[in-house]
One Martini backbone bead per residue (centre of mass of N, CA, C, O) as a GRO file, in nm:
protein
  315
    1MET     BB    1   0.094   0.039   0.026
    2VAL     BB    2   0.063   0.355  -0.049
    3SER     BB    3   0.086   0.670  -0.012
    4PRO     BB    4  -0.100   0.949  -0.054
    5GLN     BB    5   0.128   1.122  -0.169
    6PHE     BB    6   0.209   0.933  -0.399
    7ASP     BB    7  -0.065   0.904  -0.537
    8LYS     BB    8  -0.084   1.202  -0.613
    9VAL     BB    9   0.173   1.223  -0.782
   10ARG     BB   10   0.098   1.005  -0.989
   11ARG     BB   11  -0.152   1.149  -1.103
   12ILE     BB   12  -0.003   1.399  -1.204
   13LEU     BB   13   0.193   1.253  -1.395
   14ARG     BB   14  -0.025   1.131  -1.579
   15GLU     BB   15  -0.144   1.399  -1.672
   16ARG     BB   16   0.116   1.509  -1.800
   17ARG     BB   17   0.162   1.288  -2.007
   18VAL     BB   18  -0.101   1.333  -2.167
   19ALA     BB   19  -0.030   1.650  -2.223
   20SER     BB   20   0.241   1.525  -2.357
   21PRO     BB   21   0.361   1.497  -2.645
   22PRO     BB   22   0.543   1.343  -2.845
   23SER     BB   23   0.909   1.363  -2.900
   24THR     BB   24   1.220   1.437  -3.117
   25ASP     BB   25   1.297   1.704  -2.968
   26VAL     BB   26   1.558   1.777  -2.770
   27VAL     BB   27   1.495   2.069  -2.691
   28GLU     BB   28   1.207   2.019  -2.587
   29LEU     BB   29   1.281   1.801  -2.377
   30ARG     BB   30   1.464   1.984  -2.210
   31ARG     BB   31   1.253   2.193  -2.138
   32ARG     BB   32   1.060   2.009  -1.983
   33MET     BB   33   1.258   1.921  -1.764
   34THR     BB   34   1.326   2.204  -1.653
   35GLU     BB   35   1.023   2.287  -1.579
   36ALA     BB   36   1.008   2.033  -1.351
   37VAL     BB   37   1.149   2.156  -1.126
   38LEU     BB   38   1.269   2.152  -0.800
   39PRO     BB   39   1.342   2.300  -0.517
   40ALA     BB   40   1.568   2.366  -0.305
   41GLY     BB   41   1.663   2.387  -0.007
   42GLU     BB   42   1.728   2.641   0.225
   43ASP     BB   43   2.004   2.474   0.325
   44VAL     BB   44   2.107   2.521   0.026
   45THR     BB   45   2.397   2.545  -0.171
   46VAL     BB   46   2.491   2.705  -0.489
   47GLU     BB   47   2.772   2.639  -0.722
   48ALA     BB   48   2.954   2.729  -0.977
   49VAL     BB   49   3.184   2.505  -1.144
   50THR     BB   50   3.525   2.388  -1.216
   51VAL     BB   51   3.626   2.045  -1.293
   52GLY     BB   52   3.861   1.940  -1.493
   53GLY     BB   53   3.714   2.130  -1.722
   54VAL     BB   54   3.426   2.085  -1.591
   55PRO     BB   55   3.116   2.151  -1.546
   56ALA     BB   56   2.944   2.243  -1.235
   57GLU     BB   57   2.787   2.168  -0.916
   58ARG     BB   58   2.785   2.292  -0.585
   59VAL     BB   59   2.611   2.098  -0.342
   60ALA     BB   60   2.513   2.219  -0.007
   61ALA     BB   61   2.448   2.152   0.291
   62ARG     BB   62   2.496   2.286   0.596
   63THR     BB   63   2.614   1.989   0.711
   64ALA     BB   64   2.834   1.965   0.517
   65ARG     BB   65   3.136   1.810   0.421
   66ALA     BB   66   3.427   1.893   0.235
   67ASP     BB   67   3.573   1.593   0.289
   68ARG     BB   68   3.306   1.505   0.130
   69VAL     BB   69   3.207   1.331  -0.180
   70VAL     BB   70   2.948   1.355  -0.425
   71LEU     BB   71   2.946   1.218  -0.741
   72TYR     BB   72   2.716   1.338  -0.987
   73ALA     BB   73   2.491   1.170  -1.225
   74HIS     BB   74   2.264   1.260  -1.423
   75GLY     BB   75   1.976   1.226  -1.576
   76GLY     BB   76   1.837   1.180  -1.936
   77GLY     BB   77   1.937   0.967  -2.158
   78PHE     BB   78   2.215   1.134  -2.232
   79CYS     BB   79   2.035   1.415  -2.336
   80LEU     BB   80   1.938   1.519  -2.061
   81GLY     BB   81   1.988   1.747  -1.837
   82SER     BB   82   2.118   1.885  -1.518
   83PRO     BB   83   2.200   2.043  -1.238
   84VAL     BB   84   1.925   2.188  -1.224
   85THR     BB   85   1.733   1.930  -1.235
   86HIS     BB   86   1.919   1.810  -0.963
   87ARG     BB   87   1.930   2.001  -0.711
   88LYS     BB   88   1.743   1.879  -0.502
   89LEU     BB   89   1.859   1.592  -0.487
   90ALA     BB   90   2.145   1.682  -0.412
   91GLY     BB   91   2.062   1.820  -0.146
   92ASP     BB   92   1.941   1.568  -0.011
   93ILE     BB   93   2.203   1.398  -0.024
   94SER     BB   94   2.381   1.590   0.131
   95ARG     BB   95   2.218   1.580   0.394
   96ALA     BB   96   2.222   1.263   0.435
   97SER     BB   97   2.553   1.227   0.400
   98GLY     BB   98   2.742   1.486   0.468
   99ALA     BB   99   2.800   1.585   0.167
  100VAL     BB  100   2.927   1.701  -0.105
  101CYS     BB  101   2.774   1.789  -0.419
  102VAL     BB  102   2.883   1.696  -0.750
  103VAL     BB  103   2.739   1.812  -1.046
  104VAL     BB  104   2.773   1.699  -1.361
  105ASP     BB  105   2.808   1.877  -1.680
  106TYR     BB  106   2.779   1.682  -1.907
  107ARG     BB  107   2.788   1.575  -2.211
  108LEU     BB  108   2.547   1.561  -2.475
  109ALA     BB  109   2.328   1.402  -2.649
  110PRO     BB  110   2.393   1.417  -2.988
  111GLU     BB  111   2.645   1.605  -2.982
  112HIS     BB  112   2.769   1.394  -2.741
  113PRO     BB  113   2.859   1.101  -2.758
  114PHE     BB  114   3.003   0.838  -2.720
  115PRO     BB  115   3.231   0.900  -2.440
  116ALA     BB  116   3.189   1.186  -2.311
  117PRO     BB  117   3.059   1.151  -2.019
  118ILE     BB  118   3.279   0.965  -1.908
  119GLU     BB  119   3.517   1.155  -1.943
  120ASP     BB  120   3.406   1.373  -1.753
  121LEU     BB  121   3.395   1.207  -1.493
  122VAL     BB  122   3.695   1.132  -1.486
  123ALA     BB  123   3.803   1.423  -1.477
  124VAL     BB  124   3.670   1.506  -1.212
  125TYR     BB  125   3.788   1.289  -1.033
  126GLY     BB  126   4.086   1.360  -1.079
  127ALA     BB  127   4.061   1.645  -0.952
  128VAL     BB  128   3.959   1.561  -0.671
  129LEU     BB  129   4.220   1.384  -0.601
  130GLU     BB  130   4.410   1.634  -0.547
  131SER     BB  131   4.234   1.686  -0.246
  132HIS     BB  132   4.117   1.382  -0.233
  133PRO     BB  133   4.054   1.092  -0.128
  134ALA     BB  134   3.894   0.826  -0.259
  135GLU     BB  135   3.748   0.748   0.019
  136SER     BB  136   3.584   1.048   0.000
  137VAL     BB  137   3.437   0.920  -0.256
  138LEU     BB  138   3.117   0.919  -0.421
  139PHE     BB  139   2.907   0.757  -0.641
  140ALA     BB  140   2.623   0.901  -0.828
  141GLY     BB  141   2.305   0.798  -0.996
  142ASP     BB  142   2.050   0.841  -1.245
  143SER     BB  143   1.970   0.632  -1.464
  144ALA     BB  144   2.198   0.703  -1.683
  145GLY     BB  145   2.385   0.781  -1.444
  146GLY     BB  146   2.396   0.487  -1.329
  147ALA     BB  147   2.570   0.389  -1.568
  148LEU     BB  148   2.807   0.594  -1.574
  149ILE     BB  149   2.940   0.524  -1.299
  150VAL     BB  150   3.017   0.235  -1.376
  151LEU     BB  151   3.186   0.304  -1.628
  152ALA     BB  152   3.385   0.490  -1.486
  153ALA     BB  153   3.490   0.281  -1.280
  154SER     BB  154   3.596   0.086  -1.497
  155ARG     BB  155   3.806   0.281  -1.609
  156LEU     BB  156   3.968   0.316  -1.352
  157LYS     BB  157   4.049   0.023  -1.326
  158ASP     BB  158   4.200   0.000  -1.601
  159ALA     BB  159   4.394   0.250  -1.500
  160ARG     BB  160   4.469   0.206  -1.194
  161LEU     BB  161   4.276   0.361  -1.017
  162PRO     BB  162   4.125   0.473  -0.759
  163MET     BB  163   3.855   0.397  -0.578
  164PRO     BB  164   3.574   0.461  -0.469
  165ALA     BB  165   3.370   0.397  -0.194
  166GLY     BB  166   3.111   0.409  -0.395
  167LEU     BB  167   2.785   0.307  -0.541
  168VAL     BB  168   2.489   0.487  -0.670
  169GLY     BB  169   2.178   0.353  -0.807
  170LEU     BB  170   1.897   0.516  -0.957
  171THR     BB  171   1.720   0.369  -1.164
  172PRO     BB  172   1.886   0.224  -1.375
  173TRP     BB  173   2.004   0.231  -1.715
  174THR     BB  174   2.097  -0.088  -1.899
  175ASP     BB  175   1.861  -0.151  -2.119
  176TYR     BB  176   1.883  -0.032  -2.436
  177LEU     BB  177   1.668  -0.233  -2.577
  178CYS     BB  178   1.412  -0.275  -2.406
  179ALA     BB  179   1.369  -0.617  -2.341
  180GLY     BB  180   1.252  -0.637  -2.083
  181PRO     BB  181   0.963  -0.708  -1.920
  182SER     BB  182   0.906  -0.419  -1.794
  183PHE     BB  183   0.876  -0.264  -2.070
  184VAL     BB  184   0.595  -0.406  -2.117
  185GLU     BB  185   0.430  -0.429  -1.842
  186ARG     BB  186   0.478  -0.087  -1.776
  187ALA     BB  187   0.423   0.110  -2.016
  188ASP     BB  188   0.127   0.219  -1.946
  189ALA     BB  189   0.171   0.291  -1.627
  190ASP     BB  190   0.397   0.472  -1.672
  191PRO     BB  191   0.424   0.829  -1.595
  192ILE     BB  192   0.724   0.893  -1.737
  193THR     BB  193   0.822   0.662  -1.930
  194SER     BB  194   0.925   0.632  -2.275
  195VAL     BB  195   1.018   0.393  -2.488
  196PRO     BB  196   1.053   0.549  -2.757
  197GLU     BB  197   1.240   0.765  -2.632
  198LEU     BB  198   1.464   0.571  -2.547
  199ALA     BB  199   1.543   0.491  -2.835
  200ASN     BB  200   1.648   0.769  -2.909
  201TYR     BB  201   1.863   0.798  -2.696
  202ARG     BB  202   2.026   0.554  -2.774
  203ASN     BB  203   2.097   0.644  -3.064
  204TRP     BB  204   2.233   0.912  -2.984
  205PHE     BB  205   2.454   0.782  -2.797
  206LEU     BB  206   2.575   0.528  -2.960
  207GLY     BB  207   2.538   0.511  -3.254
  208ALA     BB  208   2.747   0.255  -3.384
  209HIS     BB  209   2.718   0.118  -3.124
  210ALA     BB  210   2.672  -0.141  -2.931
  211PRO     BB  211   2.456  -0.213  -2.660
  212THR     BB  212   2.677  -0.458  -2.567
  213ASP     BB  213   2.907  -0.294  -2.512
  214PRO     BB  214   3.125  -0.293  -2.240
  215ARG     BB  215   3.181   0.026  -2.260
  216ILE     BB  216   2.846   0.084  -2.228
  217SER     BB  217   2.755  -0.181  -2.067
  218PRO     BB  218   2.722  -0.280  -1.742
  219VAL     BB  219   2.602  -0.586  -1.809
  220HIS     BB  220   2.893  -0.639  -1.990
  221ALA     BB  221   3.089  -0.568  -1.791
  222ASP     BB  222   3.376  -0.567  -1.595
  223LEU     BB  223   3.322  -0.562  -1.229
  224ARG     BB  224   3.576  -0.627  -1.114
  225GLY     BB  225   3.675  -0.427  -0.831
  226LEU     BB  226   3.437  -0.289  -0.737
  227PRO     BB  227   3.261  -0.119  -0.535
  228PRO     BB  228   3.017  -0.079  -0.345
  229MET     BB  229   2.657  -0.116  -0.384
  230LEU     BB  230   2.361   0.086  -0.449
  231LEU     BB  231   2.029  -0.028  -0.551
  232HIS     BB  232   1.741   0.115  -0.714
  233GLY     BB  233   1.396   0.013  -0.754
  234GLY     BB  234   1.084   0.047  -0.933
  235GLY     BB  235   0.774  -0.113  -0.972
  236GLY     BB  236   0.659   0.140  -1.179
  237ASP     BB  237   0.906   0.088  -1.371
  238VAL     BB  238   1.036  -0.002  -1.673
  239MET     BB  239   1.339  -0.029  -1.521
  240CYS     BB  240   1.327  -0.237  -1.279
  241ASP     BB  241   1.510  -0.473  -1.397
  242ASP     BB  242   1.789  -0.329  -1.420
  243ALA     BB  243   1.880  -0.335  -1.125
  244ALA     BB  244   1.871  -0.645  -1.093
  245VAL     BB  245   2.072  -0.717  -1.319
  246LEU     BB  246   2.308  -0.553  -1.211
  247ALA     BB  247   2.326  -0.691  -0.938
  248ALA     BB  248   2.385  -0.977  -1.047
  249HIS     BB  249   2.639  -0.904  -1.209
  250ALA     BB  250   2.804  -0.791  -0.971
  251ARG     BB  251   2.797  -1.040  -0.787
  252ALA     BB  252   2.938  -1.230  -0.995
  253ALA     BB  253   3.204  -1.026  -0.961
  254GLY     BB  254   3.221  -0.967  -0.629
  255VAL     BB  255   3.022  -0.756  -0.548
  256ASP     BB  256   2.892  -0.542  -0.313
  257VAL     BB  257   2.532  -0.568  -0.289
  258THR     BB  258   2.255  -0.338  -0.265
  259HIS     BB  259   1.912  -0.432  -0.323
  260ARG     BB  260   1.613  -0.229  -0.393
  261GLN     BB  261   1.261  -0.289  -0.432
  262VAL     BB  262   0.986  -0.070  -0.476
  263PRO     BB  263   0.670  -0.076  -0.480
  264GLU     BB  264   0.532   0.139  -0.740
  265MET     BB  265   0.762   0.299  -0.806
  266VAL     BB  266   0.907   0.543  -0.978
  267HIS     BB  267   1.110   0.717  -1.155
  268VAL     BB  268   1.295   0.870  -0.944
  269TRP     BB  269   1.135   0.917  -0.657
  270HIS     BB  270   1.350   1.081  -0.486
  271VAL     BB  271   1.261   1.380  -0.565
  272PHE     BB  272   1.021   1.362  -0.322
  273ALA     BB  273   1.166   1.442  -0.090
  274GLY     BB  274   0.963   1.568   0.182
  275ARG     BB  275   0.669   1.466   0.042
  276VAL     BB  276   0.745   1.154   0.027
  277PRO     BB  277   0.805   0.888   0.221
  278GLU     BB  278   0.949   0.696   0.017
  279ALA     BB  279   1.162   0.908  -0.064
  280THR     BB  280   1.283   0.973   0.208
  281GLU     BB  281   1.377   0.684   0.271
  282ALA     BB  282   1.567   0.651   0.025
  283VAL     BB  283   1.759   0.887   0.096
  284GLU     BB  284   1.838   0.780   0.374
  285GLU     BB  285   1.976   0.526   0.261
  286ILE     BB  286   2.193   0.672   0.108
  287GLY     BB  287   2.317   0.817   0.350
  288ALA     BB  288   2.389   0.562   0.511
  289PHE     BB  289   2.573   0.436   0.302
  290ALA     BB  290   2.775   0.667   0.280
  291GLN     BB  291   2.860   0.675   0.578
  292ARG     BB  292   2.966   0.386   0.588
  293ARG     BB  293   3.181   0.416   0.369
  294PHE     BB  294   3.340   0.645   0.498
  295ALA     BB  295   3.397   0.502   0.770
  296ALA     BB  296   3.543   0.250   0.646
  297SER     BB  297   3.764   0.422   0.474
  298LEU     BB  298   3.777   0.679   0.714
  299PRO     BB  299   3.834   0.646   1.036
  300GLY     BB  300   4.061   0.907   1.061
  301LEU     BB  301   3.900   1.142   0.983
  302SER     BB  302   3.868   1.457   0.996
  303HIS     BB  303   3.627   1.702   1.114
  304LYS     BB  304   3.768   1.905   0.944
  305ALA     BB  305   3.682   2.108   0.708
  306SER     BB  306   3.757   2.181   0.404
  307SER     BB  307   3.797   2.370   0.158
  308ALA     BB  308   3.616   2.451  -0.120
  309ASP     BB  309   3.877   2.483  -0.301
  310ASP     BB  310   3.945   2.167  -0.310
  311LEU     BB  311   3.761   2.133  -0.580
  312ALA     BB  312   3.904   2.294  -0.811
  313ARG     BB  313   3.786   2.569  -0.867
  314ARG     BB  314   3.686   2.782  -1.151
  315GLU     BB  315   3.534   3.077  -1.244
   0.00000   0.00000   0.00000
């Protein structure tokens, strides 16, 4: 049984989906996503930064420590979204985790297809490592961003660079063919995600690359040696099987995985934290996971927060 708050939000989302005709215009789709943003909390500060030559936003709740960083990859099918669209969620995660959230404004397809966003994430991480130990950095991302953080971590492993403390994937999109059962079973009921639009995003992002290429697909990549993962799936999301498949693939590679699927929840329901109890609980779980990973990796870390300048920003 879902909460009345979630049921109300779901009804509103369904009404909006009916009122929004399908589109193949990426500019129009980006506009729609930006117009749907929710405001960040009053305790959250936002600052435009450049890290490793890549634009980003530094989002920090009042209680966040600058010596702990959540490197965030926003969702949007590799083609939509920005730090602006994910400012509220980043602030909520910052508050729950006690860490500064750096939301990477990675390059988007179709203008910048694979491997551009992965390269941007790796560049930002490399710059953060100049002032922070890897153990003080956690990767997180939703939807397509949930795939990007796994692919970026895989690149780091291949380059023999230090791993972040953990990975958090919120309703990750990993089945680019949209062939899993949930894409059929939930297509009509899902109030957010359009399977035909996903096919456009896939084609824009992949170009001539195969959707099963291990450099592109987390569920075909070699995940051995990756840090512990927390994966969330929503039972009302066409992508709900993707989190489960990724969890199984990671476990088979020896990765410590915590996977939770919440019945009836929609794609990235976490954005409604503070308004919907199920979303608040999910973000609190992210925060608890992050704090456990930081504590396990950095037991002797000083409680004195380092300067915000340590994130190597350049105005």
